C-alpha positions as CSV (number, residue, x, y, z in Angstrom):
1,M,-6.2,-13.6,-41.8
2,D,-9.9,-14.1,-41.5
3,D,-11.1,-12.0,-44.5
4,A,-8.6,-11.5,-47.2
5,A,-10.9,-9.3,-49.3
6,Q,-11.6,-6.9,-46.5
7,A,-7.9,-6.8,-45.6
8,A,-7.1,-6.0,-49.2
9,Q,-9.5,-3.1,-49.1
10,T,-7.9,-1.8,-45.9
11,I,-4.4,-1.9,-47.5
12,A,-5.7,-0.3,-50.7
13,K,-7.2,2.7,-48.8
14,F,-4.0,3.2,-46.9
15,L,-1.8,3.1,-50.0
16,Q,-4.1,5.4,-51.9
17,A,-3.9,8.0,-49.1
18,F,-0.1,7.5,-48.9
19,T,0.5,8.0,-52.6
20,S,-1.9,10.8,-53.1
21,S,-0.8,12.8,-50.1
22,G,2.9,12.4,-51.1
23,G,2.2,13.3,-54.8
24,L,4.0,10.0,-55.7
25,R,3.8,8.6,-59.2
26,L,3.0,5.1,-58.2
27,R,0.6,2.4,-59.1
28,F,-0.1,-0.7,-57.1
29,R,-1.9,-4.0,-57.3
30,V,-3.1,-6.1,-54.4
31,K,-3.2,-9.9,-54.9
32,A,-4.3,-12.8,-52.7
33,R,-2.6,-16.1,-53.0
34,S,-3.8,-19.3,-51.5
35,I,-1.0,-20.6,-49.2
36,K,-2.2,-24.2,-49.5
37,Q,-2.9,-24.3,-53.3
38,K,-0.1,-21.9,-54.4
39,T,-2.5,-20.0,-56.8
40,S,-3.0,-16.3,-57.2
41,D,-6.1,-14.2,-57.7
42,S,-5.9,-10.5,-58.4
43,L,-8.0,-8.4,-56.1
44,G,-7.6,-5.3,-58.2
45,S,-5.2,-2.8,-59.7
46,S,-4.5,0.9,-60.1
47,E,-4.9,2.5,-63.5
48,G,-4.4,6.2,-62.7
49,P,-1.2,8.1,-63.3
50,H,-0.4,8.6,-59.7
51,V,-2.3,6.4,-57.3
52,G,-4.3,3.2,-57.4
53,S,-6.9,1.4,-55.4
54,S,-8.1,-2.2,-55.2
55,A,-11.6,-3.4,-55.4
56,A,-11.7,-6.8,-53.7
57,E,-13.6,-9.6,-55.2
58,E,-16.4,-11.5,-53.3
59,G,-15.5,-14.9,-52.0
60,V,-11.8,-14.5,-51.7
61,G,-10.3,-16.6,-48.9
62,K,-13.1,-19.3,-48.8
63,D,-10.8,-22.1,-50.0
64,G,-8.0,-21.7,-47.4
65,P,-5.6,-19.2,-45.8
66,R,-4.6,-16.3,-48.1
67,A,-1.5,-14.2,-48.2
68,L,-1.7,-10.7,-49.6
69,Y,0.9,-9.4,-52.0
70,V,1.3,-5.7,-53.0
71,E,3.2,-4.9,-56.2
72,F,4.2,-1.3,-56.9
73,T,5.1,0.1,-60.4
74,G,5.7,3.6,-61.7
75,P,8.4,6.2,-61.9
76,D,8.8,6.7,-58.2
77,T,9.4,3.1,-57.2
78,A,13.1,4.0,-56.6
79,L,11.9,6.0,-53.6
80,L,10.5,2.8,-52.1
81,T,13.5,0.6,-52.8
82,S,16.3,3.0,-51.9
83,R,18.4,2.3,-48.8
84,N,17.7,-1.4,-48.9
85,G,14.0,-1.0,-49.3
86,E,13.6,1.0,-46.1
87,V,10.3,2.7,-47.1
88,L,8.9,-0.4,-48.8
89,N,9.6,-2.4,-45.6
90,A,8.1,0.4,-43.5
91,L,4.9,0.4,-45.5
92,E,4.6,-3.4,-45.1
93,H,5.1,-3.1,-41.4
94,I,2.4,-0.5,-41.1
95,A,0.0,-2.7,-43.1
96,T,0.6,-5.6,-40.7
97,K,-0.2,-3.4,-37.8
98,M,-3.3,-2.0,-39.4
99,L,-4.5,-5.6,-39.9
100,R,-3.6,-6.4,-36.3
101,L,-1.6,-9.5,-37.3
102,E,0.3,-11.4,-34.7
103,P,4.1,-11.6,-35.2
104,E,3.8,-15.2,-36.5
105,Q,1.2,-14.0,-39.1
106,Q,3.1,-11.0,-40.5
107,D,4.6,-13.0,-43.3
108,L,1.0,-13.1,-44.7
109,V,1.5,-9.6,-46.1
110,S,4.3,-8.8,-48.5
111,F,5.1,-5.6,-50.4
112,D,7.4,-5.5,-53.5
113,A,8.3,-3.0,-56.2
114,N,9.8,-3.9,-59.6
115,Q,10.9,-7.3,-58.2
116,F,13.1,-5.6,-55.6
117,K,12.4,-8.3,-53.0
118,A,12.8,-11.2,-55.5
119,N,16.2,-9.8,-56.5
120,R,17.0,-9.1,-52.8
121,D,16.3,-12.7,-51.9
122,R,18.7,-14.0,-54.6
123,Q,21.4,-11.6,-53.3
124,M,20.7,-12.8,-49.7
125,R,21.3,-16.4,-50.7
126,A,24.6,-15.5,-52.3
127,S,25.6,-13.4,-49.3
128,A,24.7,-16.2,-46.9
129,S,26.8,-18.7,-48.9
130,A,29.8,-16.3,-48.9
131,A,29.5,-15.6,-45.2
132,V,29.5,-19.4,-44.4
133,E,32.7,-19.8,-46.3
134,R,34.2,-16.8,-44.6
135,V,33.4,-17.9,-41.0
136,R,34.6,-21.4,-41.7
137,S,37.9,-20.2,-43.1
138,T,38.6,-17.4,-40.6
139,G,37.0,-18.9,-37.5
140,R,35.5,-15.4,-36.7
141,P,31.9,-14.2,-36.6
142,H,30.3,-12.4,-39.5
143,A,27.7,-9.7,-39.1
144,F,25.2,-8.9,-41.8
145,P,23.7,-5.4,-42.4
146,P,20.5,-4.4,-40.5
147,M,17.4,-5.8,-42.2
148,S,13.7,-6.3,-41.7
149,S,12.3,-9.0,-39.5
150,R,11.2,-10.9,-42.6
151,E,14.7,-10.9,-44.1
152,R,16.2,-11.9,-40.7
153,R,14.0,-14.9,-40.5
154,M,14.8,-15.9,-44.0
155,L,18.5,-15.4,-43.4
156,H,18.4,-17.6,-40.2
157,M,16.8,-20.3,-42.2
158,L,19.3,-20.1,-45.0
159,L,22.2,-20.2,-42.6
160,A,20.8,-23.0,-40.6
161,E,21.6,-25.3,-43.5
162,S,25.3,-24.8,-42.8
163,G,25.1,-26.1,-39.2
164,L,26.7,-22.9,-37.9
165,P,25.0,-21.0,-35.1
166,T,23.3,-17.6,-35.7
167,A,21.8,-14.9,-33.4
168,S,20.2,-11.5,-33.9
169,S,21.7,-8.5,-32.2
170,G,20.9,-4.8,-32.0
171,E,17.6,-3.0,-31.6
172,G,14.8,-1.7,-33.8
173,P,15.7,-0.8,-37.3
174,G,19.4,-1.5,-36.5
175,R,18.8,-5.2,-35.6
176,F,21.0,-7.6,-37.6
177,V,22.0,-11.2,-37.9
178,V,25.4,-12.6,-36.8
179,L,26.8,-15.9,-38.1
180,Y,29.2,-17.6,-35.6
181,P,31.8,-20.4,-35.8
182,K,30.7,-23.7,-34.5
183,G,30.8,-23.9,-30.7
184,A,30.9,-20.1,-30.3
185,D,29.0,-18.4,-27.5
186,T,26.0,-16.6,-29.1
187,S,24.4,-15.4,-25.9
188,A,26.5,-12.2,-25.4
189,P,25.7,-9.1,-27.5
190,Y,27.9,-8.9,-30.6
191,N,30.7,-6.3,-30.5
192,Y,32.0,-5.3,-34.0
193,Y,35.3,-3.9,-32.9
194,A,36.1,-6.6,-30.4
195,A,35.2,-9.4,-32.9
196,D,36.5,-8.1,-36.2
197,A,38.1,-4.7,-36.7
198,T,37.8,-4.9,-40.5
199,Q,34.0,-4.8,-40.3
200,S,32.1,-1.5,-40.1
201,P,29.2,-1.3,-37.7
202,P,25.7,-1.3,-39.2
203,R,24.4,2.2,-39.9
204,R,21.1,3.5,-38.6
205,H,19.4,5.4,-41.4
206,D,18.7,9.1,-40.8
207,A,14.9,9.4,-40.7
208,N,15.1,13.0,-41.8
209,Q,16.6,11.9,-45.2
210,V,13.6,9.7,-45.7
211,R,11.2,12.5,-44.8
212,N,12.9,14.9,-47.2
213,A,12.6,12.4,-50.0
214,F,8.8,12.6,-49.6
215,R,8.4,16.3,-49.3
216,P,5.7,17.7,-51.7
217,R,7.2,18.6,-55.1
218,F,6.0,21.9,-56.7
């Protein structure tokens, strides 16, 4: 990311338009963190009752690569984190597209609300550990629910420590990670019913339900 301050301004304008047009009771803060030095600098925060904007400081990003973090607070954060953070992840994805980040750079932008992702990461670690034990004891593959590309990458790294093979299957928002027993063929698409009849297939979320949640309130 060449200019973290300008990128923060771009994200702030997008989020201000999003929250104001939806009548959402949300505040947000955009922060830049030096990847090399592990330090944080606040680029601004919102103080209004419904929306917020960030005023980026001069000189941000001069001492190395910066990652941008957006933190949401307010009464309507539950709308962002419901359904496994579907809307939160969608906003993050839109932001990376607006900044024209390459796939390998998309982890430079992260959105969170009331520590949802931090708690989610802890849950993912516990889920990965349980899945490893399950696959080793049953000798059958285990499929995780659909998740964002960021979470899939994290899950692949967590599972790699077990020495068991993993692969992603599915398409779009329904893409998910599968953990296989050692020596299993991971090249073929995963079939829930053929592999394990006790598992339910991952559900694709109904986009209309998400749209209805953000209809203007009168």
